[in-house]
N, C-alpha and C positions, 0 to 999 in steps of 0.2 A: 520639474513637473511633479505635482503631488497626486497621490492616488487616494481616492475616496473608498474607504472600506465600509460596506454596508454592515449595519448591526446584525448580531446573530438572530435577533427576533424576526428580522425580515427574511432570513434564510431558513426558516422553519421548514421541515420536511413534512410531507403528507402523503398518504396513500390515496390514490384516486378511488372514488366510490365504485366505478365500473369494474376496476380490477379486483376489488374486494368481493363484489357480487359474483364475478366470474369464478373466483377461487371457491366461494361457497357453493356455487353451482357444480363445480368439478367434484368437490367432496361429496355432495349429496348424490350426484349421479353415480359415482363410484360406490358409494354405500348401497344404493339401489341395485347396482350391478352385482355386488357380492351377496346381497340378500337373495336375488334371483338365482345366483349360482348355487348357494347353499340350499335353496328350496328346489333345486333341480328343474328350473323353469326356463333356462336359457335356450334349450333346444326348441321349445315352443316359440319363443321370441324370435329366434333365428329363422324358423320356418315362416313366421308371419312376415318378417322383413323380406325374405326371398320371394314370397308370393305376391308382393305388391307390384303394381304396374312399374315398368322400368323407370320412367321419369320420377315417380314418387320414391322408388327405392334409391335412386341416385340422390335425391333430396335428403332422404333419411341418412345416407352415408355422409353427405356433406355436413349436415347439421349435427350429427352425433358420432362423428368419426371415431374417437377413441373407444367408445363403448360398443359400437357396431363391430369395429375391428377386434376388440376383445371377445365379443360373442362369436365372431367367425372363427377365431383361433380356438376358442374353448370347445366349440362343437366340431372342430376338425378331427382328422384321424391321426394326428401326430401323437407321439408318446406323451403320457400324462405329465412327466417332468418338464418337457419342452413347453407344453401348454401353460402349466402353472408359472414357469419362469417368464414367458412372454406376457401373460396377462398381468403379472406383478410388475414387470418393467413398464408396461403401458400405464398402469395405474399410478405408480410412483413417478414415472417420468412426466406425464401430463400434469400431475398435481404439483410437482416441484416447479415446473415451468410456469404454472399459473399462480404461484405465490406472489401476492402484490408487492411490488418494489416501491420503496419510498422515492418520491421525486421532489426535487427542490421546488419550493414555492416560487412563484414569479416575483422577481425583485420589484420593489416599488421605486419609482424614480426619486432621486435625492432632491430635496427642496433647498 
């Protein structure tokens, strides 16, 4: 029995557009988070999120989990070192997980 090996051109890898857009969204949102952090505006943002109606607040948590979690931690009463480490872990962790991975292209049927 012989095995047909597809050519390397039919096995080109590509990054899905959605994954690339998600990665860019992550980077832009973390950049905005750190701009607000250095402008000392996260406290105001956290108050605004907490003052939302419960269902809307839950929706904001679901839609923007990493950043709302980072805001909650940053405005908390934990020691500064713990807050900095946690926020950095969130930012780096979510960004690394969001890096688009190459996926093999679909094989074309042999003719």
